[in-house]
C-alpha positions as CSV (number, residue, x, y, z in Angstrom):
1,X,18.8,-70.8,154.6
2,X,22.5,-70.7,155.4
3,X,25.0,-69.6,152.8
4,X,26.9,-72.6,151.4
5,X,30.2,-70.6,151.4
6,X,30.3,-68.5,154.6
7,X,27.4,-69.9,156.7
8,X,25.6,-66.5,157.1
9,X,21.8,-66.4,156.9
10,X,20.6,-65.6,153.3
11,X,17.8,-63.3,152.3
12,X,14.8,-65.2,150.6
13,X,13.3,-63.6,147.5
14,X,12.7,-64.2,143.8
15,X,14.6,-63.7,140.6
16,X,12.6,-62.0,137.8
17,X,13.7,-62.0,134.1
18,X,13.3,-58.7,132.2
19,X,13.6,-58.6,128.4
20,X,13.9,-55.5,126.2
21,X,14.9,-55.0,122.6
22,X,18.5,-54.6,123.5
23,X,19.0,-57.5,126.0
24,X,17.8,-59.7,128.8
25,X,18.7,-59.5,132.5
26,X,17.5,-61.0,135.8
27,X,17.1,-59.3,139.2
28,X,16.9,-60.7,142.7
29,X,14.3,-59.0,144.9
30,X,14.2,-60.0,148.6
31,X,10.8,-60.5,150.3
32,X,11.4,-57.4,152.4
33,X,12.0,-55.2,149.3
34,X,9.1,-56.8,147.5
35,X,6.7,-55.7,150.3
36,X,7.5,-52.0,149.6
37,X,4.5,-50.1,148.1
38,X,3.9,-46.7,146.5
39,X,6.8,-44.3,146.3
40,X,9.2,-46.5,148.2
41,X,8.7,-49.3,145.6
42,X,10.4,-47.2,143.0
43,X,13.6,-47.4,145.1
44,X,13.8,-51.2,145.8
45,X,17.2,-52.7,146.3
46,X,17.8,-55.3,143.6
47,X,20.7,-57.5,142.6
48,X,21.3,-58.1,138.9
49,X,21.9,-61.7,137.7
50,X,23.1,-62.4,134.1
51,X,20.9,-65.4,133.2
52,X,18.0,-66.1,130.8
53,X,15.2,-67.6,132.9
54,X,11.7,-66.9,134.1
55,X,10.8,-65.9,137.7
56,X,12.4,-68.3,140.2
57,X,12.7,-68.6,144.0
58,X,16.1,-67.6,145.2
59,X,18.3,-66.6,148.2
60,X,21.0,-63.9,148.3
61,X,24.0,-63.8,150.7
62,X,24.8,-60.2,151.6
63,X,28.2,-61.2,152.8
64,X,29.7,-63.0,149.8
65,X,27.3,-61.5,147.2
66,X,26.1,-64.8,145.8
67,X,22.6,-65.8,144.7
68,X,21.3,-69.4,145.1
69,X,18.3,-70.2,142.8
70,X,15.9,-73.1,143.2
71,X,15.0,-73.9,139.6
72,X,12.6,-76.6,138.4
73,X,13.7,-78.8,135.6
74,X,11.5,-79.6,132.6
75,X,12.2,-83.3,132.4
């Protein structure tokens, strides 16, 4: 998918919500990073997103640092 701002190809991945006693945050993990296993998986490159949601499909533009999420509505 092309970035809506700059036209560069975006990385496809997912956004995962994490919740701890002191807060909630979301991280984007590209498909390439999600495939890492074992020791390398401990050093995955992630992008933090300040939203409160469950796991969602998303794309990240490495050029303008934006994340586009595809979120289903509950209507």
